FIFIZA-664789 format. One record per residue (C-alpha): residue in three letters; x, z, y; residue number from 0. Coordinates in nm, 3 decimals. Example, Ala and Ser with C-alpha at 12.3 -4.5 7.8 and 13.67 -1.06 7.14 Angstrom:
% residues 2
ala_1.230_0.780_-0.450_0
ser_1.367_0.714_-0.106_1
END
This chain:
% residues 255
met_0.010_0.043_-0.030_0
ser_0.152_-0.109_0.338_1
ser_0.205_0.157_0.650_2
val_0.014_0.206_0.906_3
leu_0.020_0.371_1.280_4
val_-0.264_0.552_1.325_5
thr_-0.429_0.554_1.728_6
leu_-0.647_0.711_1.877_7
leu_-0.606_0.597_2.255_8
ser_-0.706_0.420_2.559_9
asp_-0.716_0.070_2.472_10
ala_-0.411_0.013_2.736_11
glu_-0.239_0.290_2.523_12
gly_-0.351_0.142_2.205_13
glu_-0.226_-0.206_2.251_14
ala_0.107_-0.078_2.422_15
val_0.149_0.117_2.080_16
ala_0.096_-0.216_1.866_17
arg_0.346_-0.417_2.077_18
val_0.599_-0.209_1.974_19
val_0.533_-0.229_1.636_20
gly_0.519_-0.580_1.663_21
asp_0.249_-0.634_1.409_22
ala_-0.166_-0.555_1.557_23
arg_-0.243_-0.499_1.149_24
cys_-0.028_-0.292_1.025_25
val_-0.188_-0.018_1.372_26
arg_-0.549_0.092_1.295_27
ala_-0.668_0.223_1.622_28
cys_-1.016_0.540_1.574_29
phe_-1.254_0.584_1.788_30
thr_-1.305_0.961_1.608_31
ala_-1.193_1.228_1.419_32
arg_-1.405_1.139_1.118_33
glu_-1.253_0.837_1.128_34
leu_-0.955_0.941_1.100_35
gly_-0.941_1.177_0.846_36
arg_-1.115_0.878_0.617_37
val_-0.800_0.666_0.722_38
leu_-0.605_0.962_0.621_39
ala_-0.738_1.043_0.324_40
thr_-0.677_0.685_0.220_41
gln_-0.410_0.523_0.370_42
thr_-0.028_0.529_0.394_43
val_0.054_0.672_0.801_44
arg_0.390_0.648_0.922_45
gly_0.225_0.847_1.190_46
val_-0.072_0.939_1.461_47
val_-0.051_0.880_1.827_48
cys_-0.347_1.037_1.930_49
glu_-0.451_1.181_2.260_50
leu_-0.599_1.573_2.159_51
arg_-0.847_1.661_2.485_52
asp_-1.190_1.787_2.539_53
ser_-1.396_1.817_2.238_54
thr_-1.284_1.550_2.075_55
gly_-0.979_1.683_2.052_56
ala_-1.095_2.025_1.920_57
asp_-1.202_1.780_1.645_58
val_-0.865_1.597_1.605_59
ala_-0.675_1.895_1.530_60
ser_-0.926_2.039_1.274_61
val_-0.857_1.756_1.108_62
phe_-0.476_1.784_1.100_63
arg_-0.576_2.144_1.018_64
ser_-0.743_2.058_0.690_65
gln_-0.592_2.091_0.372_66
asp_-0.690_1.772_0.258_67
cys_-0.409_1.648_0.479_68
arg_-0.211_1.906_0.521_69
ser_0.060_1.820_0.224_70
ala_0.136_1.478_0.338_71
met_0.085_1.480_0.684_72
pro_0.293_1.202_0.919_73
pro_0.432_1.279_1.227_74
ile_0.208_1.368_1.524_75
leu_0.236_1.182_1.865_76
thr_0.034_1.371_2.126_77
val_0.012_1.203_2.464_78
met_-0.084_1.498_2.723_79
ser_-0.033_1.598_3.030_80
leu_0.096_1.952_3.089_81
thr_-0.158_2.189_3.110_82
pro_-0.255_2.531_2.961_83
ala_-0.479_2.434_2.693_84
asn_-0.268_2.124_2.566_85
ala_0.019_2.348_2.591_86
his_-0.190_2.634_2.371_87
leu_-0.313_2.367_2.087_88
ile_0.022_2.209_2.035_89
leu_0.163_2.554_1.961_90
asn_-0.138_2.632_1.747_91
leu_-0.065_2.311_1.557_92
ile_0.310_2.303_1.569_93
glu_0.252_2.737_1.434_94
gly_0.038_2.610_1.199_95
gly_0.374_2.380_1.029_96
leu_0.254_2.028_1.203_97
asn_0.484_1.832_1.344_98
val_0.391_1.764_1.630_99
arg_0.534_1.612_1.902_100
pro_0.413_1.656_2.297_101
ile_0.464_1.292_2.464_102
leu_0.434_1.354_2.876_103
arg_0.231_1.116_3.079_104
gly_0.409_0.959_3.354_105
tyr_0.731_1.151_3.166_106
asp_0.816_1.081_2.860_107
asp_0.906_0.679_2.751_108
leu_0.612_0.612_2.475_109
gly_0.715_0.308_2.382_110
arg_1.078_0.461_2.274_111
ile_0.885_0.745_2.078_112
val_0.700_0.529_1.932_113
arg_0.934_0.307_1.754_114
gln_1.119_0.598_1.628_115
val_0.874_0.719_1.410_116
trp_0.800_0.334_1.274_117
glu_1.145_0.255_1.176_118
arg_1.185_0.642_1.038_119
arg_1.479_0.706_1.255_120
asp_1.542_1.097_1.338_121
ser_1.466_1.206_1.682_122
asp_1.727_1.172_1.902_123
asp_1.608_1.527_2.092_124
ala_1.589_1.881_1.974_125
gln_1.241_1.905_2.030_126
ser_1.097_1.956_1.732_127
ala_1.349_2.215_1.649_128
met_1.292_2.427_1.965_129
leu_0.889_2.425_1.974_130
arg_0.898_2.582_1.638_131
ser_1.174_2.788_1.723_132
val_0.952_2.927_2.012_133
ala_0.559_2.912_1.826_134
gly_0.425_3.252_1.809_135
ala_0.718_3.376_1.987_136
ile_0.642_3.386_2.320_137
pro_0.325_3.487_2.565_138
pro_0.042_3.254_2.592_139
ser_0.063_3.290_2.931_140
val_0.331_3.100_2.982_141
tyr_0.300_2.818_2.637_142
asp_0.318_2.524_2.907_143
ile_0.582_2.649_3.089_144
val_0.836_2.673_2.763_145
val_0.660_2.358_2.643_146
gly_0.734_2.210_2.971_147
ser_1.080_2.322_2.986_148
ile_1.136_2.199_2.627_149
val_1.017_1.834_2.712_150
val_1.166_1.740_3.058_151
gly_1.484_1.936_2.936_152
ala_1.683_1.662_2.737_153
thr_1.797_1.578_3.113_154
arg_1.862_1.798_3.444_155
cys_1.619_1.839_3.635_156
ser_1.567_2.078_3.902_157
val_1.320_2.384_3.955_158
asn_1.155_2.246_4.230_159
ala_1.132_1.904_4.001_160
phe_0.997_2.103_3.700_161
ala_0.729_2.336_3.884_162
thr_0.576_2.009_3.972_163
lys_0.564_1.852_3.590_164
cys_0.367_2.209_3.532_165
arg_0.167_2.125_3.843_166
val_0.204_2.432_3.990_167
ser_0.412_2.521_4.337_168
thr_0.791_2.640_4.261_169
arg_0.665_2.989_4.408_170
thr_0.353_3.030_4.135_171
leu_0.582_2.893_3.862_172
glu_0.892_3.197_3.948_173
arg_0.620_3.473_3.965_174
arg_0.427_3.346_3.679_175
ile_0.774_3.335_3.461_176
gly_0.831_3.690_3.584_177
ala_0.515_3.791_3.449_178
gly_0.581_3.621_3.118_179
gly_0.896_3.761_3.071_180
leu_1.094_3.447_3.027_181
leu_1.460_3.378_3.212_182
pro_1.452_3.233_3.555_183
ala_1.312_2.876_3.610_184
arg_1.702_2.798_3.667_185
arg_1.812_2.966_3.341_186
leu_1.502_2.790_3.122_187
leu_1.602_2.440_3.176_188
gly_1.986_2.477_3.094_189
trp_1.844_2.712_2.813_190
ser_1.662_2.387_2.742_191
leu_1.962_2.180_2.834_192
ala_2.221_2.287_2.647_193
leu_1.990_2.280_2.329_194
his_1.903_1.942_2.328_195
ala_2.298_1.837_2.393_196
met_2.416_2.053_2.068_197
trp_2.141_1.868_1.870_198
arg_2.290_1.532_1.976_199
ile_2.670_1.683_1.964_200
asp_2.590_1.814_1.635_201
met_2.347_1.684_1.442_202
leu_2.354_1.328_1.496_203
glu_2.727_1.328_1.590_204
trp_2.728_1.175_1.993_205
pro_3.061_1.184_2.193_206
ile_3.021_1.402_2.519_207
lys_3.013_1.123_2.682_208
lys_2.741_0.960_2.569_209
val_2.530_1.341_2.629_210
ala_2.721_1.377_2.939_211
thr_2.514_1.039_3.035_212
ala_2.215_1.148_2.825_213
ala_2.182_1.464_2.988_214
gly_2.185_1.323_3.337_215
phe_2.607_1.416_3.427_216
ala_2.825_1.269_3.618_217
ser_3.114_1.349_3.375_218
ser_3.211_1.479_3.040_219
asp_3.389_1.751_3.270_220
ala_3.049_1.877_3.477_221
phe_2.842_1.869_3.182_222
ala_3.066_2.102_2.997_223
thr_3.078_2.316_3.323_224
tyr_2.692_2.350_3.290_225
phe_2.680_2.386_2.926_226
ala_2.918_2.686_2.940_227
arg_2.821_2.791_3.192_228
his_2.428_2.858_3.021_229
thr_2.563_2.935_2.675_230
gly_2.856_3.127_2.734_231
his_3.113_2.898_2.485_232
thr_3.191_2.586_2.573_233
val_3.110_2.301_2.369_234
ser_3.354_2.289_2.084_235
ala_3.378_2.702_2.053_236
ala_2.938_2.604_2.030_237
arg_2.995_2.383_1.766_238
gly_3.264_2.561_1.587_239
cys_3.023_2.875_1.568_240
gly_2.731_2.760_1.368_241
gly_2.673_2.465_1.604_242
phe_2.237_2.354_1.736_243
gln_2.101_2.667_1.446_244
asn_2.302_2.924_1.558_245
leu_2.249_2.872_1.892_246
leu_1.925_2.795_1.841_247
glu_1.878_3.103_1.694_248
asn_2.118_3.318_1.981_249
leu_2.028_3.114_2.298_250
arg_1.595_3.263_2.352_251
pro_1.404_3.189_2.633_252
ile_1.253_3.502_2.680_253
cys_1.488_3.783_2.905_254
END
């Protein structure tokens, strides 16, 4: 049986996914949660690209949680805006053992991520592992902030720009972060970037120069200084002391 990529998206986004896959016959558009459940139960699905919002989003999430589908669930790419409700649903699904990747509208490259899933290539960032590490370990009041920091943190981002992504003022961002017991915004973004970078170094074996460029730094030296400031280790020392997994376990987003 041939593989398909399932979409529950607007027409325009669904057509964009079909263009990435390159064969419209390999993309199955569903319009209801019930239809999605039937496809998951009867076809070989390589990935699901969907929105989780409104009452339909809750129904779709229920399909993902169902015992009939869980044993062989494909990657779930969720196109979303960064809101507390969306972040809560994402982390709830991840805590339940599902492989969910949020894709932020206006930020992420949907085509690039869909292509990775369709070609069964490993992700070039640490997002999935980081989301699993925080699911159930942070206060619900800051779910959107932590999810946002993980998604945007693969590339260097200012606190002001991050606040805009979170749809709040910088002052409100810092206040919510403090009330939720998180690291200050600058350190939270540093935590995220350091983990994304170490994933690329340790798991993907990228050279430092490539990692620095992907993270938004003008030079390897500038990246190395930033990494040491936020982790307390040089890049080589961090890699020699357990690499990404050790950093994930010992660097936490909570004060």
